[in-house]
TIVOVEX-798789 format. One line per 4 residues: number of its first residue (from 1); their letters; for each residue x, y, z of C-alpha. Coordinates in steps of 0.1 Angstrom, whole numbers, plus 5000, padded with zeros to 4 digits. Each point is the difference from the previous one (the first is absolute). Layout:
% residues N
NUM) A) X,Y,Z; ...
//
This chain:
% residues 170
1) XXXX) 9674,0772,0226; 4972,5014,5022; 4964,4995,4988; 4985,5035,4991
5) XXXX) 4965,4987,5010; 5010,4988,5034; 4988,5020,5030; 5026,5024,5013
9) XXXX) 5015,4996,5034; 5009,5037,5002; 4988,5017,5031; 4990,5031,4979
13) XXXX) 4977,4981,4976; 4973,5024,4989; 5021,5030,5008; 5017,5002,4966
17) XXXX) 4983,5033,4992; 5011,5016,5032; 5027,5027,5002; 5027,5000,5026
21) XXXX) 5010,5035,5010; 5026,5004,5027; 4996,4965,5011; 4962,5004,5004
25) XXXX) 4976,4979,4979; 4971,5020,4985; 4970,4982,4983; 4984,5013,4968
29) XXXX) 4969,5012,5020; 5023,5025,5018; 5010,5016,4967; 4964,4999,4987
33) XXXX) 4989,5019,5032; 5029,5024,4996; 4989,5006,4964; 4964,5006,5009
37) XXXX) 5009,5024,5028; 5024,5018,4977; 4973,5002,4973; 4974,5014,5024
41) XXXX) 5026,5025,5013; 5008,5012,4964; 4963,5002,4991; 4992,5020,5032
45) XXXX) 5029,5024,4995; 4989,5006,4964; 4963,5003,5008; 5007,5023,5029
49) XXXX) 5022,5023,4978; 5030,4991,5022; 5025,5018,4978; 4982,5033,5007
53) XXXX) 5010,4998,5036; 5037,5001,4991; 4996,5036,4989; 4995,5033,5019
57) XXXX) 4967,5007,4982; 4972,5008,5025; 4975,4984,4976; 5015,4966,5010
61) XXXX) 4987,5006,5035; 4965,5005,4986; 5001,4965,4983; 4981,4988,5030
65) XXXX) 4965,5014,5002; 5004,5005,5037; 5028,5025,4994; 4981,5022,4975
69) XXXX) 4987,5024,5027; 5036,5004,5013; 5013,5007,4965; 4972,5025,4994
73) XXXX) 5007,5017,5033; 5037,5002,4992; 4991,5017,4967; 4983,5028,5020
77) XXXX) 5028,5003,5026; 5027,5025,5003; 5026,4972,4997; 4989,4990,4965
81) XXXX) 5026,5023,4984; 5029,4990,5022; 4995,4963,5010; 4986,4968,4986
85) XXXX) 4988,4970,5021; 5034,4984,5002; 5016,5032,5013; 4979,4998,5032
89) XXXX) 4992,4963,5003; 5034,4984,4993; 5034,5004,5016; 5024,5022,4980
93) XXXX) 5028,4975,5000; 5002,4974,4972; 4998,4968,5020; 4973,5011,5024
97) XXXX) 4979,5013,4971; 5000,4967,4982; 4995,4979,5031; 4971,5022,5010
101) XXXX) 4985,4998,4965; 5003,4962,5000; 4986,4997,5035; 4971,5023,4994
105) XXXX) 4994,4985,4966; 4997,4965,5013; 4978,5008,5030; 4978,5025,4981
109) XXXX) 4994,4974,4972; 4993,4973,5026; 4976,5022,5020; 4982,5011,4968
113) XXXX) 4998,4965,4985; 4986,4986,5033; 4979,5031,5005; 5014,5003,5035
117) XXXX) 5007,5037,5005; 4986,5029,5019; 4980,5027,4981; 5011,5027,4998
121) XXXX) 5034,4985,4997; 5023,5009,5029; 5037,5005,5002; 5020,4975,5021
125) XXXX) 5023,5012,5027; 5032,4991,4981; 4988,5020,4969; 4989,5028,5023
129) XXXX) 5037,5003,5011; 5011,5000,4964; 4976,5029,4993; 5011,5019,5031
133) XXXX) 5036,4997,4989; 4990,5013,4965; 4984,5030,5016; 5032,5007,5020
137) XXXX) 5022,4995,4970; 4983,5029,4982; 4989,5021,5029; 5026,4993,5027
141) XXXX) 5014,5036,4998; 4966,5014,5009; 4991,4976,5028; 5034,4995,5016
145) XXXX) 4988,5017,5032; 4973,4973,5004; 5024,4971,4996; 5010,4981,5031
149) XXXX) 5031,5010,5018; 5012,4964,5003; 4999,4972,4974; 4970,4979,5006
153) XXXX) 4982,5027,5020; 4964,5008,4996; 4991,5018,4968; 4969,5015,4986
157) XXXX) 4986,4982,4970; 4998,5024,4970; 4970,4982,4985; 4981,5002,5033
161) XXXX) 4995,5037,4995; 5005,5002,4962; 4981,4969,4987; 4985,5022,4973
165) XXXX) 5033,5011,4984; 5008,4970,4978; 4964,4990,4995; 4977,5030,5000
169) XX) 4963,4995,5008; 5001,4965,5012
//
């Protein structure tokens, strides 16, 4: 009978608390770090009122102090009665909407947390294209003569001339 107090000759001595997942050995410190990161993520989501961003409520956009002027200007705009932030700043198809929300949410929170953003906040080229498509979605019948003849052709930017429409007095 083997002696229970005798030193083990097992090559995995000291690894008895590890978990093997898919043939990979993970030490307890890995799971502790995963728990810490998960906890910080849950706290940040709660503190930043993350669930509000899952709605269409324009007040969610004003959660960040830097967006308050944009929210106030939207309240004074002609679009207030026909469109909310998501109508102009997110794609209209389901998958694109949620991918853009997640992408913008992550990078906005990162920029605001690290205080690494331009004031006044500026729209990125990808989001500018989303906004342009939103303009055309509602107003395409009126501006069809200005659209390019060929797909991918040069097109006027709606917000270049009409920057005051969605956000009055900015």
